[in-house]
N, C-alpha and C positions, 0 to 999 in steps of 0.2 A: 504493500499501500504507499500512495506516492503521501510523504509526511507535506501539510499548507501554513506551519502559523507558529509563531512565537509569544509567550505569554506574560503579553505587556496592554491589557481592557486593564483599566485602570478602573471601571465605572465612569466614564464620563460622557458616552457614548450609549445609549438608550440601546438595547439590548433584542430588541424589534427592528431599528434600523443597523443592528450588522451584518453584515455574509460573511466578511470573515473577522473573527472573535481575536485570534490570536496576534495578529495584526492590525485592527479595528480599522478596519475597511467597512464605512457606512456605505447603504445605498444611496446615497446623497454624492456621494463621494462621486461613487464610481458614474451615476444619472451627469455626472460635472462633467468627468472624464469624458463619457456618450459625447454627449453636446459640444467636446472641443474634440472629438476626434480622437479622440483619446480612451477609452473604453480598453482596448488591450493592452497600453504600459499597463494602467493601474494588474493588469491576470499574471501581465511578467515579471514585474514588482514584484507580487505575489509567488509567483513560482521561484525569484531570486531570493525571495529572504528565505523559502523554507530548506534553503540549501543552508544557510548561513545568518540566523543564528539557526535555525531550524524551530519546528513551528510543537505545540504539543493540544493537535483541536479535539483529542480524544478527550481531554479533560475542559480548553473551554468551549467549546459546540456544544452547545443545550441536548445536540442529535448525535454528542459524542463519536462523532465521523469525522471526518479532514473534509473541509470547506468549500473547494477548493471544485467541487460538481455544480454547490450552488452556484457561487461565484458567476462560473461558465454560464449555467444560465440564464441568472438575474441580468446579466449583461446581453446576451442571445435573445431574453422581451424588451431590450430597446433595441432592437431591430425595425 
């Protein structure tokens, strides 16, 4: 399983608005990037951070799984 996030959520973003819980990527961040034509850059940034510093999705994500699929699905929903 591919890892995707890092334990850095200090609660500053409402949990319902987060798509990536480890790196605190919100739906609004993705919406803004999409409007600027840069949603794929957000996805790549998450993938890069998956490598270093790493992630802990199994504990950070309420679903208990990697959030990368949810990020991709949300980006696709904006197309």
